[in-house]
C-alpha positions as CSV (number, residue, x, y, z in Angstrom):
1,M,-13.6,7.2,49.9
2,D,-15.6,10.4,49.4
3,F,-15.1,10.8,45.7
4,D,-17.3,13.9,45.5
5,K,-15.0,15.6,48.0
6,V,-11.9,14.6,46.0
7,V,-13.0,16.4,42.8
8,A,-15.0,19.2,44.4
9,D,-12.0,21.6,44.7
10,H,-10.6,21.0,41.2
11,K,-11.0,24.1,38.9
12,C,-10.5,22.2,35.6
13,R,-12.8,19.5,34.3
14,S,-12.3,16.5,36.7
15,C,-14.0,13.3,37.5
16,I,-13.4,9.9,39.2
17,I,-13.4,6.9,37.0
18,S,-13.9,3.3,38.0
19,V,-12.7,0.4,35.8
20,E,-13.7,-3.2,36.3
21,K,-10.7,-5.6,36.0
22,Y,-10.9,-9.3,35.1
23,Q,-8.4,-12.0,36.1
24,D,-7.5,-12.7,32.4
25,G,-6.2,-9.1,32.1
26,R,-9.2,-7.6,30.4
27,Y,-11.3,-4.7,31.6
28,G,-15.1,-4.5,31.9
29,N,-17.4,-1.6,32.7
30,I,-15.9,1.8,32.9
31,R,-18.0,4.4,34.8
32,V,-17.8,7.9,36.0
33,V,-18.6,7.7,39.7
34,A,-18.2,11.4,40.6
35,A,-17.6,14.7,38.8
36,N,-17.0,18.3,39.6
37,K,-19.1,21.2,38.5
38,A,-17.0,21.9,35.3
39,H,-17.2,18.3,34.2
40,R,-21.0,18.1,34.8
41,E,-21.6,21.3,32.9
42,D,-19.5,20.2,30.0
43,A,-21.2,16.8,29.9
44,E,-24.6,18.4,29.7
45,K,-23.5,20.9,27.1
46,I,-21.7,18.4,24.8
47,F,-23.8,15.3,25.3
48,G,-27.2,17.0,25.9
49,R,-28.1,15.2,29.1
50,P,-27.4,15.8,32.8
51,F,-24.6,13.9,34.5
52,V,-25.6,10.9,36.5
53,P,-23.1,9.5,39.1
54,D,-21.9,5.9,38.4
55,S,-23.0,6.1,34.8
56,P,-21.1,4.6,31.8
57,Y,-18.2,6.9,30.9
58,S,-19.5,7.3,27.3
59,D,-22.4,9.3,28.7
60,S,-20.2,12.2,29.7
61,L,-16.8,11.5,27.9
62,P,-16.0,10.7,24.2
63,Q,-15.9,7.0,23.6
64,D,-12.5,5.9,22.4
65,K,-10.7,2.6,22.6
66,N,-7.3,4.2,23.2
67,F,-8.7,6.3,26.0
68,E,-10.2,3.1,27.6
69,D,-6.7,1.6,27.5
70,F,-5.3,4.6,29.3
71,M,-8.0,4.5,32.0
72,F,-7.4,0.8,32.5
73,R,-3.6,1.3,32.8
74,C,-4.0,4.1,35.3
75,A,-6.9,2.7,37.4
76,C,-5.9,-1.0,37.4
77,L,-2.2,-1.0,36.8
78,G,-1.4,2.1,38.9
79,Q,0.3,4.1,36.1
80,P,0.1,7.9,36.3
81,L,-0.4,9.1,32.7
82,H,-0.5,12.3,30.7
83,T,-1.2,12.8,27.0
84,Y,-2.2,15.5,24.6
85,V,-4.5,14.3,21.9
86,H,-6.7,15.5,19.0
87,L,-10.3,14.3,19.1
88,E,-10.9,14.6,15.4
89,R,-14.6,13.8,15.3
90,M,-15.2,16.5,17.8
91,G,-12.7,19.0,16.5
92,L,-11.1,19.4,20.0
93,W,-7.6,19.1,21.5
94,V,-7.5,17.5,24.9
95,N,-4.7,17.9,27.5
96,M,-5.4,15.0,29.9
97,F,-4.0,13.8,33.2
98,L,-4.8,10.5,34.9
99,L,-3.7,9.7,38.4
100,P,-4.3,6.3,40.1
101,L,-6.3,6.2,43.4
102,E,-6.5,3.6,46.1
103,S,-9.3,1.1,45.9
104,D,-11.1,-0.8,48.6
105,K,-12.6,-3.2,46.0
106,K,-10.8,-6.2,44.7
107,N,-11.9,-6.2,41.1
108,V,-12.3,-2.4,40.6
109,G,-9.7,0.3,40.1
110,Y,-10.1,4.0,40.4
111,C,-8.4,7.0,38.9
112,L,-8.7,10.8,38.8
113,Y,-9.2,12.2,35.4
114,S,-8.6,15.9,34.7
115,C,-8.4,17.7,31.4
116,D,-8.3,21.0,29.6
117,I,-10.1,21.2,26.2
118,S,-9.5,23.6,23.3
119,P,-10.5,23.8,19.7
120,F,-7.0,24.8,18.8
121,A,-3.7,22.9,19.1
122,D,-1.2,24.2,21.7
123,A,2.4,23.8,20.4
124,E,3.7,24.0,24.0
125,Q,1.6,21.1,25.1
126,Q,2.6,19.1,22.0
127,A,6.2,19.6,23.0
128,S,5.8,18.8,26.7
129,L,7.0,15.2,26.3
130,S,9.4,13.0,28.2
131,A,13.1,13.5,27.3
132,D,13.2,10.1,25.5
133,T,10.1,10.8,23.4
134,A,11.3,14.3,22.5
135,T,14.7,13.0,21.5
136,H,13.2,10.4,19.1
137,A,10.8,12.9,17.6
138,L,13.6,15.6,17.2
139,E,16.0,13.1,15.6
140,I,13.3,12.2,13.0
141,S,12.5,15.9,12.3
142,I,16.2,16.8,11.9
143,K,16.8,13.9,9.4
144,L,13.8,14.8,7.3
145,Q,14.5,18.6,7.4
146,G,18.1,17.9,6.3
147,A,17.2,15.7,3.4
148,K,18.1,16.9,-0.1
149,K,15.9,16.5,-3.1
150,D,18.0,13.6,-4.6
151,D,18.1,11.5,-1.4
152,I,14.7,12.1,0.2
153,R,13.6,8.5,-0.4
154,Q,16.8,7.1,1.2
155,V,16.3,9.5,4.2
156,F,12.7,8.2,4.6
157,Q,14.1,4.6,4.4
158,D,16.5,5.5,7.3
159,V,13.7,7.1,9.3
160,I,11.4,4.1,9.0
161,E,14.2,1.8,10.2
162,D,14.7,4.1,13.2
163,I,11.0,3.9,13.9
164,R,11.0,0.2,13.6
165,K,13.9,-0.1,16.1
166,M,12.2,2.4,18.5
167,C,9.0,0.3,18.3
168,G,10.9,-3.0,18.7
169,A,8.8,-4.1,15.7
170,E,9.2,-6.8,13.1
171,H,8.1,-4.5,10.3
172,C,7.3,-0.9,9.8
173,C,6.2,1.0,6.7
174,I,4.6,4.1,5.3
175,L,1.8,3.5,2.9
176,N,0.9,6.4,0.6
177,H,-2.7,6.6,-0.6
178,D,-3.1,6.6,-4.4
179,N,-6.9,7.1,-4.8
180,E,-6.8,7.6,-8.5
181,N,-5.3,4.2,-9.2
182,R,-7.0,2.5,-6.2
183,K,-3.9,1.3,-4.4
184,Y,-1.6,2.1,-1.5
185,I,2.0,2.6,-2.4
186,N,4.6,1.1,-0.1
187,F,6.6,4.4,0.2
188,C,9.3,3.0,2.5
189,E,9.6,0.0,4.8
190,A,11.9,-1.8,7.3
191,T,11.8,-5.4,8.4
192,L,13.7,-7.2,11.1
193,S,16.3,-9.4,9.4
194,D,15.2,-12.7,11.0
195,S,11.4,-11.9,10.8
196,N,9.1,-14.5,9.4
197,L,6.7,-11.8,8.2
198,R,6.3,-11.5,4.4
199,P,5.1,-7.9,3.9
200,E,5.0,-8.2,0.1
201,E,2.3,-10.9,0.5
202,I,0.3,-8.5,2.7
203,Y,0.4,-5.6,0.2
204,S,-0.1,-7.7,-2.9
205,N,-3.3,-9.1,-1.4
206,D,-6.2,-8.4,-3.9
207,S,-8.3,-7.0,-1.1
208,F,-5.6,-4.9,0.6
209,Y,-6.8,-1.6,-0.9
210,D,-10.4,-2.1,0.4
211,I,-9.1,-3.2,3.8
212,A,-6.7,-0.2,4.0
213,D,-9.5,2.0,2.9
214,S,-11.4,0.9,6.1
215,F,-8.5,1.9,8.4
216,G,-10.1,5.4,9.0
217,A,-13.4,3.8,10.1
218,V,-11.6,1.5,12.5
219,I,-9.5,4.3,14.0
220,H,-12.9,6.2,14.2
221,G,-11.6,9.7,14.9
222,S,-9.0,8.7,17.4
223,S,-5.3,9.5,16.9
224,C,-4.4,5.9,16.1
225,L,-5.3,2.3,16.3
226,I,-3.6,0.1,18.8
227,I,-3.9,-3.7,18.8
228,K,-1.6,-5.0,21.5
229,D,-3.0,-8.4,22.6
230,E,-5.5,-11.2,21.9
231,H,-8.3,-9.2,23.6
232,D,-7.8,-6.3,21.1
233,L,-7.7,-8.8,18.3
234,E,-11.1,-10.2,19.5
235,W,-12.5,-6.6,19.4
236,L,-11.1,-6.1,15.9
237,E,-12.6,-9.3,14.7
238,S,-16.0,-8.1,15.8
239,D,-15.5,-4.6,14.4
240,N,-13.7,-5.3,11.1
241,N,-13.4,-9.0,10.2
242,D,-11.5,-8.4,7.0
243,F,-8.8,-6.4,8.7
244,Y,-8.6,-9.0,11.5
245,S,-8.2,-11.8,9.0
246,L,-5.4,-9.9,7.2
247,L,-3.5,-9.7,10.5
248,A,-4.3,-13.3,11.7
249,D,-3.6,-14.9,8.3
250,N,-0.1,-13.3,8.2
251,G,1.0,-14.0,11.8
252,I,0.5,-10.4,13.0
253,R,-0.1,-10.4,16.8
254,S,0.0,-6.7,17.4
255,T,0.0,-3.5,15.4
256,I,0.0,0.2,15.9
257,L,-1.5,2.3,13.0
258,F,-1.2,6.0,12.6
259,P,-2.9,8.1,9.9
260,L,-0.7,10.6,8.1
261,K,-2.6,13.8,7.6
262,H,-1.8,17.2,6.1
263,N,-4.4,20.0,5.9
264,D,-7.0,17.4,7.0
265,Q,-6.2,15.2,4.0
266,I,-5.2,11.6,4.5
267,L,-1.9,11.0,2.8
268,G,-1.5,7.4,4.0
269,Y,-0.6,5.5,7.1
270,L,2.4,4.6,9.2
271,W,2.1,1.2,10.8
272,A,4.3,-1.1,12.9
273,L,3.7,-4.9,13.1
274,N,4.5,-7.1,16.0
275,Y,5.8,-4.3,18.1
276,K,7.1,-4.2,21.7
277,T,3.7,-4.0,23.4
278,E,5.0,-3.3,26.9
279,E,6.2,0.1,25.5
280,T,2.8,1.0,24.0
281,V,2.4,4.3,25.8
282,R,5.9,5.5,25.0
283,I,5.6,4.4,21.4
284,K,2.2,6.0,21.0
285,E,3.4,9.3,22.5
286,T,6.5,9.4,20.2
287,L,4.6,8.6,17.0
288,E,1.8,11.1,17.8
289,L,4.4,13.9,17.5
290,S,6.6,12.3,14.8
291,T,3.8,11.7,12.4
292,F,3.2,15.5,12.2
293,F,6.8,15.9,10.8
294,I,6.5,12.8,8.6
295,A,3.1,13.9,7.1
296,S,4.4,17.4,6.4
297,E,7.5,16.1,4.6
298,I,5.5,13.6,2.5
299,A,3.2,16.4,1.5
300,N,6.2,18.5,0.4
301,Y,7.7,15.5,-1.4
302,Q,4.4,14.9,-3.3
303,L,4.2,18.6,-4.2
304,M,7.7,18.6,-5.5
305,K,7.0,15.5,-7.6
306,Q,3.9,17.1,-9.0
307,L,5.9,20.3,-9.9
308,E,8.5,18.1,-11.6
309,I,5.8,16.5,-13.6
310,L,4.3,19.8,-14.6
311,S,7.7,21.2,-15.5
312,S,8.5,18.1,-17.7
313,I,5.2,17.2,-19.3
314,D,3.4,19.0,-22.1
315,I,0.0,19.6,-20.8
316,L,-1.8,19.5,-24.2
317,T,-0.4,16.3,-25.6
318,G,0.8,14.4,-22.4
319,C,4.2,13.7,-23.9
320,Q,7.4,15.2,-22.4
321,N,8.0,18.8,-23.1
322,R,11.0,20.8,-24.5
323,N,12.3,21.6,-21.0
324,S,12.5,17.8,-20.4
325,M,14.1,17.2,-23.8
326,N,16.8,19.9,-23.2
327,N,17.6,18.4,-19.7
328,Y,17.9,14.9,-21.2
329,I,20.2,16.1,-24.0
330,D,22.3,18.0,-21.4
331,D,22.6,14.8,-19.4
332,V,23.7,12.8,-22.4
333,V,26.3,15.5,-23.4
334,S,27.7,15.7,-19.9
335,G,27.9,11.9,-19.6
336,K,25.4,11.7,-16.8
337,T,23.1,9.6,-19.1
338,E,24.5,7.0,-21.5
339,L,22.7,5.9,-24.6
340,N,23.1,2.4,-26.0
341,E,24.3,2.5,-29.6
342,P,23.0,2.2,-32.1
343,Y,20.2,4.6,-31.5
344,A,18.1,6.9,-33.6
345,V,17.2,10.5,-33.2
346,I,13.9,11.2,-35.0
347,F,12.1,14.4,-35.8
348,A,8.5,14.4,-36.7
349,D,6.7,17.6,-37.8
350,L,3.0,17.9,-38.5
351,N,2.2,19.2,-42.0
352,G,-0.7,21.6,-42.3
353,L,-1.2,22.5,-38.6
354,K,-1.4,26.2,-39.5
355,R,-4.1,25.5,-42.1
356,I,-6.1,23.6,-39.5
357,N,-5.8,26.4,-37.0
358,D,-6.8,29.1,-39.6
359,E,-9.7,27.1,-41.2
360,K,-11.1,25.1,-38.4
361,G,-10.0,26.9,-35.3
362,H,-7.3,26.3,-32.6
363,S,-9.5,23.8,-30.8
364,S,-9.2,21.6,-33.9
365,G,-5.5,22.3,-34.0
366,D,-5.2,21.2,-30.4
367,R,-7.1,18.0,-31.2
368,L,-4.7,17.4,-34.1
369,L,-1.7,17.7,-31.9
370,R,-3.1,15.3,-29.3
371,T,-3.9,12.8,-32.0
372,A,-0.4,13.1,-33.5
373,S,1.2,12.6,-30.0
374,A,-1.0,9.6,-29.3
375,I,0.0,8.0,-32.7
376,L,3.7,8.6,-32.1
377,S,3.5,7.2,-28.6
378,Q,1.6,4.1,-29.8
379,I,4.0,3.3,-32.6
380,F,7.1,4.2,-30.7
381,Y,5.8,2.7,-27.4
382,D,9.3,1.9,-26.2
383,C,10.9,5.3,-27.0
384,D,11.0,8.8,-25.4
385,V,8.6,11.2,-27.2
386,Y,9.1,14.9,-26.7
387,R,7.1,17.9,-28.0
388,A,10.0,20.0,-29.1
389,G,7.7,23.0,-29.8
390,G,4.7,24.0,-31.9
391,D,4.0,21.2,-34.4
392,E,7.4,19.5,-33.9
393,F,8.2,16.3,-32.0
394,M,11.5,14.6,-31.3
395,L,12.0,10.9,-30.4
396,I,15.0,9.0,-29.2
397,A,14.8,5.3,-30.1
398,Q,17.2,2.9,-28.5
399,G,17.4,-0.9,-29.1
400,I,16.1,-0.9,-32.7
401,D,18.0,-1.2,-35.9
402,E,17.3,0.7,-39.1
403,D,15.1,-2.0,-40.6
404,E,12.9,-2.0,-37.5
405,L,12.8,1.8,-37.6
406,K,11.6,1.7,-41.2
407,N,8.9,-0.8,-40.3
408,R,7.8,1.5,-37.5
409,L,7.6,4.5,-39.9
410,I,5.5,2.5,-42.3
411,Q,3.1,1.7,-39.4
412,L,3.2,5.4,-38.5
413,Y,2.1,6.5,-42.0
414,E,-0.6,3.8,-42.1
415,K,-1.9,4.9,-38.8
416,S,-1.8,8.5,-39.7
417,A,-3.8,7.9,-42.9
418,I,-6.9,7.0,-40.8
419,D,-7.2,10.7,-40.0
420,S,-7.0,12.9,-43.1
421,D,-5.6,15.8,-41.1
422,V,-2.6,13.9,-39.7
423,N,0.5,14.0,-41.9
424,F,4.0,13.8,-40.7
425,A,7.3,15.1,-42.2
426,I,10.0,12.7,-40.8
427,G,13.7,12.9,-40.6
428,Y,16.1,10.6,-38.6
429,Y,19.7,9.9,-38.0
430,F,21.4,6.8,-36.6
431,V,24.2,7.1,-34.1
432,R,26.6,4.1,-34.5
433,N,30.1,5.4,-33.8
434,G,29.8,7.8,-30.8
435,E,28.7,10.8,-32.8
436,D,27.6,13.8,-30.7
437,I,23.9,13.7,-30.1
438,R,23.6,17.3,-31.0
439,L,25.0,16.6,-34.4
440,A,22.5,13.7,-34.7
441,M,19.7,16.1,-33.9
442,K,20.9,18.6,-36.5
443,N,21.1,16.0,-39.2
444,A,17.7,14.5,-38.3
445,D,16.1,18.0,-38.3
446,E,17.6,18.8,-41.7
447,K,16.2,15.6,-43.2
448,M,12.8,16.3,-41.7
449,Y,12.7,19.7,-43.5
450,I,13.7,18.1,-46.8
451,N,10.8,15.6,-46.3
452,K,8.5,18.5,-45.5
453,K,9.6,20.4,-48.7
454,E,9.0,17.2,-50.8
455,Y,5.5,17.0,-49.3
456,Y,4.6,20.6,-50.3
457,M,6.1,20.1,-53.7
458,K,3.6,17.2,-54.2
459,H,0.8,19.3,-52.6
460,P,1.4,22.9,-53.5
461,E,-2.2,23.8,-52.9
462,L,-1.6,23.2,-49.2
463,K,1.4,25.4,-48.8
464,Y,1.0,28.5,-46.7
465,R,-2.6,27.5,-46.0
């Protein structure tokens, strides 16, 4: 066959690719045997060398393991293929078509490769999928978009089960990256009921964080990692032995791993274990689109959690703020939250904060507030601590009796004495018979002001200073 003539009339970048095939199902050398003018010019511009016929494909095309699998499937298995992928390391989007060609050689297959390249994503091309793929991706998107704030985790749980079934996998999960605490959080997961896999053993492995941190290097700028058979496992063993051992030691024969990215930031990974490998192309195509929706919703979820934290945490002291306190009290009053009796409502007010601010400056006053909060949180380690406002803190102590509370207050005074500036006025009220928590707060607050008054009577020189 005159391969030069086959590609000569193609306007878009086109070439003829040959793939060696072995009897055991593996492929060998992959070469570009002929190329049209557009491909030759691009090869020289991108790779910095002129195109040479029958040269290794990596001399004129990006080297990529998933791309090699596509070329093998087309040239050796006779499958016409189309995909639209992002070559991250090159910053390019590639719309590619592969068509099988007849071969007169027993152990070599041929295919026609044509592509269009752009630095920008084309939404129309991303949506140009098979009906089956589009349906799966659309169902995932609709579920995620329809999720309410209170049930988002359950929706993700439903979605990951849908993905597991679509992949025919024993196990699927989404792992969120927590760089600050050096761990990957199992955000949601689904496991086949009669599976022998033990995912909890995989994720609890002491080395799992470091292995998962190497996922990006293994994917190497491709859209995903696909391990579908023993040949791919052999490749993985040579490329990343720790990752290979994690799979082999846990009976994992195949995996498909997708990074979840938002604004070029890795949020985590979606992976399927022991999936239906004969459906690899369909699964890859479906997940390439679905992970866009999933990553976007995870980013929104994380943003909302951060906003919730910012709206409920006092930035200066790190304890819960007045807004969080009011919401909690409202939940108790409405019956949404039930407190176990007896419980104590405690008010703790810092004596002398104004004096510190006036004499030593507000930075010293801020330090005093942080120290006071830390002491309260340390002594009342099992209680909710709120900064009610200014120099005033409120605590709700469940599960302790009055003797235990008095012991804690003694510890509080002893701990406070270490820092001469820290001095608390304390008032508390025990709820034993279903009293309204608002009444308990009122009584505790009044007792606290009585204690403050007694303090200034003993130290009149500190009043109003």
